[in-house]
C-alpha positions in Angstrom: 97.0 -43.4 -23.5 94.7 -41.4 -25.6 95.1 -37.7 -26.0 91.6 -37.1 -24.6 92.6 -39.1 -21.6 95.8 -37.3 -21.3 93.8 -33.9 -21.7 91.2 -34.8 -19.0 93.6 -36.2 -16.4 96.2 -33.2 -16.6 93.4 -30.5 -16.8 92.0 -32.1 -14.0 95.1 -32.1 -11.7 95.4 -28.5 -12.1 91.7 -27.5 -11.6 90.3 -28.2 -8.0 89.6 -24.6 -7.8 86.9 -24.6 -10.2 85.9 -28.1 -9.2 85.2 -26.8 -5.5 83.6 -23.8 -6.8 80.8 -25.8 -8.4 80.4 -28.4 -5.6 79.8 -25.4 -3.1 77.6 -23.8 -5.7 75.3 -26.8 -5.7 75.7 -27.8 -2.2 74.7 -24.1 -0.9 70.9 -25.0 -2.2 70.7 -28.5 -1.4 67.6 -29.9 -0.3 68.5 -33.1 1.9 65.2 -34.3 1.1 65.7 -34.5 -2.8 67.4 -37.2 -4.5 68.0 -38.2 -8.0 64.9 -40.1 -8.2 62.1 -38.3 -10.3 64.2 -35.4 -11.0 64.3 -34.5 -14.8 66.4 -32.7 -17.2 65.2 -30.4 -20.1 64.2 -32.4 -23.0 67.4 -31.5 -25.0 70.0 -31.7 -21.9 72.7 -33.9 -22.4 73.2 -36.9 -19.7 77.0 -37.4 -19.6 78.3 -40.5 -18.3 80.0 -40.5 -14.8 83.6 -41.1 -13.7 83.7 -40.9 -10.0 87.3 -41.5 -9.9 88.4 -38.6 -12.1 85.6 -35.9 -11.6 87.4 -33.3 -13.5 86.9 -29.6 -13.4 83.2 -29.5 -12.1 82.5 -31.5 -9.2 83.3 -34.8 -7.2 79.7 -35.4 -7.1 79.5 -37.4 -10.1 77.9 -41.0 -10.0 76.3 -40.4 -6.5 72.7 -41.2 -6.7 71.9 -39.0 -3.8 73.7 -36.0 -5.2 72.8 -32.8 -3.8 70.4 -30.8 -6.3 69.8 -27.0 -6.2 67.2 -25.2 -8.1 68.4 -23.3 -11.1 67.5 -19.6 -10.3 68.7 -16.2 -10.8 70.9 -16.6 -7.5 72.4 -19.7 -8.6 73.2 -18.4 -12.2 75.0 -15.4 -10.6 77.0 -17.8 -8.9 77.7 -20.1 -11.9 79.0 -16.8 -13.8 81.4 -16.2 -11.0 82.8 -19.9 -11.4 83.3 -19.5 -14.8 84.7 -16.1 -14.5 87.2 -17.4 -12.3 88.1 -20.1 -14.6 89.2 -17.3 -17.0 86.1 -17.5 -19.3 85.6 -13.7 -19.2 82.6 -11.9 -18.1 80.9 -11.5 -21.8 81.4 -15.4 -22.4 80.3 -16.6 -18.9 77.1 -14.5 -19.1 76.5 -16.0 -22.5 77.0 -19.5 -21.3 74.8 -19.0 -18.2 72.1 -17.5 -20.2 71.9 -20.3 -22.6 71.9 -22.8 -19.9 69.1 -20.9 -18.2 66.7 -21.1 -21.3 64.4 -24.1 -20.6 65.8 -25.0 -17.3 65.1 -22.2 -14.9 63.2 -23.7 -12.1 64.7 -27.1 -12.4 66.6 -29.0 -9.7 69.9 -29.8 -11.2 72.9 -32.1 -9.8 76.4 -31.1 -10.2 76.5 -34.0 -13.0 73.6 -32.3 -14.8 75.2 -28.9 -15.0 78.4 -30.4 -16.4 76.4 -32.2 -19.2 74.6 -28.7 -19.9 78.1 -26.7 -19.6 79.7 -29.2 -21.8 77.0 -28.9 -24.6 77.1 -25.2 -24.5 81.0 -25.0 -24.6 81.1 -27.2 -27.6 78.5 -25.4 -29.5 80.6 -22.3 -29.2 83.7 -23.7 -30.0 82.6 -26.0 -32.8 82.7 -23.4 -35.5 86.5 -22.5 -34.9 87.6 -25.9 -34.6 89.9 -26.4 -37.9 93.1 -27.9 -38.8 95.6 -25.6 -40.4 94.7 -25.7 -44.1 97.4 -27.4 -46.1 97.5 -26.1 -49.9 98.9 -27.4 -53.1 101.1 -24.5 -53.6 104.7 -25.1 -52.7 106.2 -23.7 -50.6 103.5 -23.0 -48.1 104.8 -20.3 -45.9 103.8 -20.4 -42.2 104.7 -17.5 -40.0 104.5 -18.4 -36.2 104.2 -15.1 -33.8 103.5 -14.9 -30.3 105.4 -13.6 -27.0 108.5 -14.8 -25.7 107.7 -18.0 -23.3 104.4 -19.1 -24.8 105.9 -22.1 -26.5 106.4 -20.8 -30.2 109.8 -22.9 -30.7 108.4 -26.0 -29.2 105.2 -25.7 -31.3 107.1 -25.3 -34.6 109.2 -28.2 -33.8 106.3 -30.6 -33.1 104.3 -29.1 -35.9 107.3 -29.7 -38.3 107.8 -33.2 -37.0 104.5 -34.1 -37.4 104.3 -32.7 -41.2 107.4 -34.5 -41.8 106.2 -37.9 -40.3 103.0 -37.4 -42.7 105.1 -37.2 -45.8 105.8 -33.4 -46.3 109.0 -31.8 -46.7 109.7 -29.0 -44.4 112.1 -26.3 -43.6 112.3 -24.2 -40.6 113.9 -20.4 -40.4 115.1 -19.7 -36.8 113.9 -16.2 -37.2 114.2 -14.9 -33.6 117.6 -14.3 -34.0 118.1 -12.5 -31.0 117.5 -15.4 -28.5 120.2 -18.3 -28.9 118.2 -20.4 -26.7 115.3 -20.6 -29.5 117.8 -21.3 -32.2 119.2 -24.0 -30.3 115.8 -25.5 -29.5 114.6 -25.5 -32.9 118.1 -27.2 -34.0 117.3 -30.0 -31.7 113.6 -30.5 -32.9 115.0 -30.3 -36.5 117.6 -33.0 -35.5 115.0 -35.4 -34.1 112.5 -35.0 -37.2 115.2 -34.8 -39.9 114.1 -31.3 -40.8 116.7 -28.7 -42.0 116.8 -25.6 -39.8 118.1 -22.3 -41.2 120.0 -20.0 -39.0 121.6 -16.7 -39.0 124.2 -15.0 -36.6 122.7 -13.6 -33.4 121.1 -10.2 -33.9 121.0 -10.4 -37.4 118.1 -9.4 -39.8 115.4 -11.7 -39.6 113.7 -10.8 -42.8 117.0 -11.5 -44.5 117.0 -14.8 -43.1 113.5 -15.3 -44.1 114.4 -14.4 -47.6 117.2 -16.8 -47.8 114.9 -19.7 -46.4 112.3 -18.9 -48.9 114.7 -18.8 -51.8 116.0 -22.2 -50.6 112.5 -23.7 -50.3 111.5 -22.5 -53.5 114.5 -24.1 -55.1 114.1 -27.5 -53.4 110.3 -27.7 -54.1 109.8 -27.8 -50.4 106.0 -28.2 -48.8 106.3 -26.1 -45.9 108.5 -23.2 -44.8 108.1 -22.4 -40.9 109.4 -19.1 -40.0 110.0 -18.5 -36.0 109.9 -14.9 -35.3 110.6 -12.7 -32.0 108.2 -12.1 -29.4 109.4 -8.9 -27.6 106.1 -7.0 -26.8 107.9 -4.7 -24.5 109.5 -3.3 -27.8 106.0 -3.4 -29.5 107.0 -0.9 -32.2 110.1 -2.6 -33.1 108.5 -6.0 -33.1 105.6 -4.6 -35.6 108.3 -3.2 -37.9 110.3 -6.4 -37.9 107.1 -8.7 -38.5 106.1 -6.0 -41.2 109.8 -6.3 -42.7 109.6 -10.1 -42.8 106.4 -9.9 -44.8 107.4 -7.2 -47.2 110.5 -9.3 -48.1 109.1 -12.7 -48.5 106.2 -10.9 -50.5 108.9 -9.9 -53.1 109.3 -13.6 -53.8 105.8 -14.8 -53.4 103.2 -12.2 -53.3 100.6 -14.4 -51.4 103.0 -15.3 -48.5 102.4 -15.9 -45.8 99.8 -18.4 -46.5 99.1 -18.9 -42.5 100.0 -16.7 -39.5 99.8 -18.7 -36.5 99.5 -17.0 -33.1 100.9 -19.5 -30.1 99.2 -18.5 -26.8 100.1 -20.1 -23.1 97.2 -20.9 -21.4 98.7 -20.1 -17.9 98.6 -16.3 -18.8 94.6 -16.2 -18.6 93.1 -12.9 -19.7 96.1 -11.8 -21.1 95.7 -14.3 -24.0 92.9 -11.9 -25.1 95.1 -9.0 -25.0 97.7 -10.9 -26.9 95.4 -11.6 -29.7 94.2 -8.1 -30.1 97.9 -6.8 -30.2 99.1 -9.6 -32.7 96.2 -9.1 -34.8 97.1 -5.3 -35.1 100.8 -6.2 -36.1 100.2 -9.3 -38.5 97.2 -11.0 -40.1 96.6 -13.8 -37.7 95.0 -16.6 -39.4 94.8 -19.3 -36.6 95.6 -20.0 -32.9 97.6 -22.7 -31.2 97.1 -22.9 -27.2 100.1 -24.7 -25.3 100.4 -25.4 -21.7 96.7 -26.6 -20.9 98.1 -28.8 -18.4 99.6 -26.2 -16.1 96.6 -24.1 -15.7 93.2 -24.2 -13.6 92.1 -21.6 -16.4 91.4 -23.4 -19.5 88.1 -21.3 -19.9 90.1 -18.7 -21.7 89.9 -20.8 -24.8 86.0 -20.5 -24.6 86.4 -16.7 -24.5 89.0 -16.7 -27.4 86.5 -18.7 -29.5 83.7 -16.7 -28.4 85.3 -13.1 -28.8 87.6 -13.6 -31.9 86.1 -16.5 -34.0 89.7 -17.2 -35.1 90.3 -20.8 -36.2 91.9 -22.7 -33.3 94.2 -25.5 -34.9 95.7 -27.1 -32.1 96.3 -27.6 -28.3 99.2 -28.7 -26.3 99.1 -30.4 -22.7 102.9 -31.3 -22.3 106.4 -31.3 -23.8 106.3 -34.6 -25.9 105.4 -34.4 -29.7 102.1 -36.3 -29.3 101.1 -33.6 -26.9 100.2 -31.2 -29.4 97.1 -32.5 -31.1 94.4 -30.9 -33.6 91.6 -29.0 -31.5 88.5 -31.1 -30.8 85.5 -29.1 -29.3 83.6 -32.2 -27.9 86.6 -33.6 -26.4 87.9 -30.3 -25.0 84.4 -29.5 -23.4 84.3 -32.9 -21.9 87.7 -32.6 -20.4 87.1 -28.9 -19.4 83.9 -29.9 -17.2 85.1 -33.3 -16.6 82.1 -35.1 -18.3 82.2 -38.7 -20.0 84.3 -41.8 -19.8 87.6 -41.9 -21.5 88.8 -44.8 -23.2 
């Protein structure tokens, strides 16, 4: 199964609330005498292919020639804003999206399918500038610091990335720097065994900065391509965590003044708008260079990723929709937008 198909199916299964919202929005202004015949879109509006068996987030009306239509007016725009806000797109981003959709389309009768096409195009436009793979440098070792709250999927993400890099021919070492959680260390060791990647550990409760120092020393000595360092995510002890992260950076910079070369923030999509606050918090604690969003299969609120792109402009390197290694893939804005609104066929 292609990742796009998997993304669409899994996001669809958890997104009936937004689906029903748009259905009701269009039906509220339906003119029974109006059919699709003769209706027109704005010149640049996309006409997505229909998949009536899998309507996705935004409507079970796709594919019907007599689909309800509604005039795009101020009242409909306000209702559309509410639908997007409920999907965790946030007020500011929802207003921006609806304003751009309104341009050139006010007064037109639109079906659910046509709205989906307009939404998909606008979402893809917002997200295209931030869709960037994690950069790989010629410098060895490239130090990747991974941050995020406990439970966001940090350790699983590190394991999947390490396994993927290893499969691509890169040598990798993992430092299990969340020394206060035995479960996190054990999980990384399991992934390390699967991928053939060494995992360096330290006794429970020991200094993560010391482990990071030892791991970098080993990586330099062995000519390793990538050193991935896990970190704790105890936001309830924010001052302690800030000092812990700062100490890790100070220690590894004694051995490499440019390290860490990447600081990835892992976010859990099911936290909704809390993801925005987590970005603000971790940017204050660490020089976050890119985002990874996990658990998009467990939420009806994938719109938060659009809000993150719109507000912060940080690169989105990858998204995840499950537990398997191939369930974490590079972020593709067109595919994500199509899955989010249920537009287009999936091969």
